[in-house]
N, C-alpha and C positions, 0 to 999 in steps of 0.2 A: 715770377717763376716758381718760387717757393710756395706761394699761394696755390698755384695750379697743382703742384706735387702734393700738397696737403689735401686738396679737394679730391684728387684722384685716389689717394690712400684711403680717405674716408669712404669713397664710393666703393672701393674694393673690399674694405672691412665690413661694410653693411651687410652684404650677403652672408658673410661668415657668422655674423651674430644672429642672423635670421635663420640659418640653415639648421641648427639644432632644434629650433621651435617647429620647423616644418617637419623634420624627422620625427620629433615626438608626437606631433599631431597625427602623422600618418601611421604610427605604431599603434595608436589607440583605435579600436574598431568604432566606426561611426554608429550612432544610435538613431535609427530612422524611426521617428515618432509620428509620421504622417497618418492621418486618420483614414480608416477603411470604411467603405459604405456598409450599411447593414447587411446588404445581400452577400458581401464578401465574407462577413463574419459567419453568415449562415452556411455559405459554401465551405469555408474552412471546418466548421463544426460537423458538417455532413461528411467531409473527407476523413476527419479524425474518428468519427463513429463507424464509418465503413472499415477502416483499419482495425478498430477494436473488434468488430463483428467478424471480419475475415480471419483474424487471429484466433478468436474463440472457436469459430466454426471449423477451421483447419485442425486445431488441436482436438476438438471434439471428435472429428472424423477419424483421426489417428488413434484415439483412445476407445473408440466404440468396440473394435474387435477384441482388444485385450480385456474389456470389461467383463466378458462372460467367464474369464478365469479369476479375475480379481474379486468380483462380488462374492462367489462362494467362499473364497479364502477369508474375506473380511467378515462375512456373517459367521463363519465357523470360529474365527478368531475372537469376536466379541460376544457371540452367543453359542458356546460350545454345547454339544449334546442336545441341540434344539433344532428341529427340522422346521424349515420355513415353508410356507404354502402360498401358492399363486391362486388368486380368486378370480382369475380371468385369463383368457387365452393370450392377450397382448400385455399382460402385466409385466412379465419378465422383460420384454422389449422396452417397455416404458422406463423400467428401472435402469436398464443399461444405458438408455438415452440420457436419463437424468445424471447418472454417474458420469458419463462423458462430459456433459455440460459443466457440472460442478468441478470436475478435475480440470477442465479446460480454463475455467474462470481462475482457478488457484494458480495454474502454470502461466496463464496469460496476464496475471496481475501487474508484473513490471511493465508490460507494454501498455496496459490500460492506464496505469498511473503516469506513464511517460506521455501519452497522448493528451491526457487532461492537463498536465503541466505545460506541454508545448502549445496548447490553445490559449492558455492565460499568460504565458511568459512574454509574448511580444511587447507588453506594456512595460517591461523592465529592461535594465541595462544588458548589453551583450555579455558582460562578465557573469551576470546572474543566469543567463540562458545556458552557458557552457557547464555550469555545475550540476545540471540535471543528470548528466551521465553518471555522476557519482552515487546516485540514488538507486539505480537499477539492480545492482548486485545486493546491496543491503535489503532491498525490498524482497528479493527472491529468497535470501537466507532467512529473513524474519518469517516469510510465509511457511518455509519448511520447518522452522522452529515451532511455529504455532501448530502445525499438523502433528509434529512429533509430541508436543505437550499434550494435545488432546488424545493422541493414540495411547501414550504410555500412562497418563494420569487420569484424565477426565473421563473418557468413555468407559474404561473398566469400572470405575466407581459409580457412574451413572447407571450403567446396565446392570450391575449387581444390585443397586438399590431398587431399580424398577422391577427386576425379576422377583425380589423379595416381596415387594408390594403386591405384585400380580398373584403370587402363589398363595397369599393370604386371602385372596378374594375369589380368584377364578382359576380355571385350568389354562395352561399355556397353549395358545394356538396363534401363532404370529404370522401375519402376511409379509411377504418379501418387500413390498413397496413401502409400507409404513416403517418397517424395520431399517431399511436402507436410508429412508428419508431422515430418520433420527441420527444415524451415523454420519451421513454426508453433511447435514446441516451443522452438526458439532464441529466436524473437521473444517468446513468452510468458514464457520464463525470465528474459530481460533486463528485460521490463517488471516482473516481480516483484522482481528483484534491486534495480532502481533505486528500490524502495519502502523500502529500508533506512533512510534518514534519517527518513521519516514514522513507521515502526514504532518506531525507537529513541527518538525524541522523545516519542511517546505513552507508551512504557514508562517514560521518565525522568519524565514529567509525573505519572504515577500512583505513582511511588516504587519501581518494580520495579528500575531500574538507576540509576546516577549516573555523573558524570564520573570520579570516582576509580576505580570499578570497571572502567569501559571502558579507562582508561589502565593500570590494573594488569594486565589480561588482554590487552593489545595484541599481545604477541608470540604468545600462543596463538591469538589471532583471526587473525593473519597466517599462522601455520602452517596453520590450518584452512582458510583461504581458498585458499592454494596447493594444498593437497590436494583441495579442491573443484574448483579449476580443472584439475588433472591428471585427475581422474575424469571431468569433463564434457567435456574436449577430445576429440572423436571420432577425431582422427588421432594424438593422443598427442605432438604436436609442442610444443616449448617456446614457439613463437610463439603458437599457439592457446591454450596454457595461460595465458600472460601476458595475452592479450587478454581472457580470461574473469576471471582473478583480479585484474588491475589495477583495473578499475572497482569491484569489490567492496570492495577495501581502501581505495580513494579515498573511497567513500561512507561507509566505517566511520570514517575520520578526519574527513570532513566532518560527520558526525553528532555527533562529540565536540564540534567547535567550535560547532555550532548549539545544542547543549544548554548549553554554557558561557554563551553569550550569553542564552539564554532563562531560565537559572536565576536570573540577576539580577533579571529582571522577575518571576519567580515568588516570589522572596524579598520583593520590594517589596509584591506582592499580599498575601503572607502577613502582612507587617507591618501593613498597613492594614486586614486583615480583623478 
């Protein structure tokens, strides 16, 4: 009789011991690692590219009409007292179209980075997938900061240096297309350069790079950044070169410290996983 009671108590206690394990296993999202056929990867890549193209196209369509007012304001802002010329009947339309595309790329950059990330992230744990949402807002803020840096510091210095060189050799007769190309390329370049922390944190999160690697190759990165600043400086002056290279290196160092702070939380998440 007592043996039967002990066996029944053991049988009733067994589900109680197993129940927390079941609840714990159901609280953690499953990691589906089943392989996809190559055609499925191509189909997903196509869908991601379509989303990026639709986003850029929709933003460009919305920005095309305001471009006729923004372009004269920008040219007067960066090239005051200079009248720009159109050397063809369709040149102004082409410039407005380019302006719309470049501006759409900058504004749509968070969506583009998000789609790239979501294409490669299925190979990683669901906890890693959820953290992508935290990078959308910093990406947009950094893009705006890059445009502001180019607007207030880089472009005025570059245009002043180029005008001084031009006045020493020739008479000023600028075309609207080439002038706007210079302005838009500089704005877009700095919007992309200021994405360095976001890109490096994402690479560190998926294990491609780490703090030790970034610190080890710091000198090589600084040398490469200086070379890039010298190549990208249109007037080849040290001031312009430093204006271009300095934010790139500051962002490199900032990325290292951000990764140092985030790696602690990543290790805690891995410990509780």
